N, C-alpha and C positions, 0 to 999 in steps of 0.2 A: 504493500500500500504506500510505501515511501520510496523516494529515490535511493536512500541508503539501503533499504531492504533489497531493492532491485539490483543495486551494485553488488551487494554481498552475494546474491544469487548468481550473478554473472561471474563473480570472482571464483566460483567453484571450479572453473576451468583451469585455474592456475596449478602448475605442476612444479615440484622441486627442481631447481636448477634451470628452469626455462624462463627467459627474460619476460618481464611484464612491462608494457608501455601504456601509460595513462595520459589521456588528454586533459585539457584544462577545465572542462565543464562537467566534472563528475565529483562525487564525494570521495576525495582523495584519501582522507584519513581511514575510511573503511577499507579501501583497496590496499593501501600501504600496510595496514595492520595484517590483512589476510596474506599479502605477499610475504611479509616477514614470518608469519606463522607457517607458511608452506615452504619457505626457503627459496622463493623466487626472486631473482635480481629485479629490482624495481626502478623504473625511470619515469619521470614526469615531463610532460611537454607544457611549456608556458603558452598563454594565449598568443595568437599570431600578432595581434595589435592591441596594446593596452590591456585594460581590465576585462575579465570575462563578461561583465555586464555592459561593456562599452558598446554603444549603438553603431560604432564604425566597424565592429568585428565582422570579418568576412569568413563564413563557414568554409568556403572553397579553399581559401588561403590556409585556414587552420587544418583542414583535412590533408592538404598537400604537405604541411609541416609535419603532421603525424605520420603520414606515409613515408616521407623522407627519413624520419627518425627510425621507423620500423625497418626500412631497407638497410639503413646503416647498421642497426643491431644485427640484422640477418647476415650482413657482409662479414661480421666478425665470427660467425659460426662456421664450423667445419663443413666443407662442401660448397660454400658460397664465396670463396676467396676471389673468384673471377668477376664478381659483381663490382664494376667500377663506378666511379662518380658520374661519368657521362651516361652510363646506362640508367643509373638511378634518376638523374635529372630528366632523361627522355621519358622514363616511366611516369614520373610525376606529372608530365604534361598530358599524359593519356588519361581520359576520363571515362568512367563507366557511363552507359546510356542514361539519360534522364537526370543527370546531375548538373543543373544549369547548362544543359546542352543547347547551344544556339544554332539554329538552322535558318537558311533563307529558302522559302518555298513560294511557288506560284500561288497566288490567291485566286486566280481566275483561270479555269481550265481553257476557256475560249482564247484568252490572251496567250497562253502558252502554246496553243495549237497554231494560232495565227502568226506568232512571232517567237519562236523558240529562243532566239538571241535577244536577251533582255534589252540590249542597247538599241535595238531597232524600234522599241516602243516609245522612244522620245520622252515626252512629259507624262506619259501614262504609266504610273507605277504598277508593276505586275508582281513584284516580289514582296513578301511579308516576312518580317523577322519573327521566328517562333522560338520560344524558350521552353524546353521540356524539363520538368523538375518533379521529383517524387516527394517533396515536402508534404507531409500528411498529418502532422501534429502541431500543436501551438508553437513550440520552440522552433521547429523547422520552418514553419510558415513565417514566423517573425524574421528569421535570418533571410529567407527568400525574399520577403517584401523589402527588406533593407537593401539587399543586393540589386533588386529590380529598380528601386528608387535611385541608387547610385549610378546604375548603368543606363537607365532610360528615364531620367528625371523629368524631361519635358515631353516625352512621347506618349500619346494615348495608348492604353493597354486594353486588349481584349483578353479577359481571363476565363479560362475553362477550368473548372474545379470539379474533380470527381473524388469522392471519399467513401469508404465503406461505412456502414451504419454504426460500427463500434468505435469510431473516432469521435473526438470532441468537436463536432461540426459547428455548434453555436459559438464556441470560443474562437475557432478558426475563422469563422465569418466576421466576428468582431475584430480580429487582428487585421484582416484584409480591409475592412471598412475604415479602420483607423490608421491605415498605413501611410496615407498621404499620396498613394499612387494615383496617377491620372487614369482612372478606370473609365474607359469608353463603354464597355459592355462586360457583364459578368454572366457566364453561362454555368449553371449547376447541372451536373450529370450524375447519374447513379452509377457507382462503381460496383461491379459484381464480385 
């Protein structure tokens, strides 16, 4: 029922002698105590920018920082000596699908058929910027809205939101409504 209890449950995966890497937005004291009890080497990652409650925090930057630290820890383990800094940095740039994934897509199928070369459309815009993200809980949506605000501050946004019924939909909608985003349209869809 609490973040600390959830963290302790997740800490059950810790094994003696296996390094543990902890990000900045978790109950560290609980995890550190469990790591010490299991004999797991423990490493903490600081917030990517400022305080963990800082509005300028960028979850993508923070995830990259955690991934980089994890790969550096892995590099020190037997069998991973060939993992070099260049490979790590290249890997950090790779993103899983739907993690603030930006795409340019044709918004009008007739325009794409008539003029597959977007430059031939002149002043008629035929491309739309689409951002795919799997933020589905209040903290994730808060960070997503902040990143959208920084990235597309003055651009109108059409938001399509699909969530399963077990999520905190009301709180998520409140976050979106209070985000300060220039929302042109909001479409709510049922997630299966």
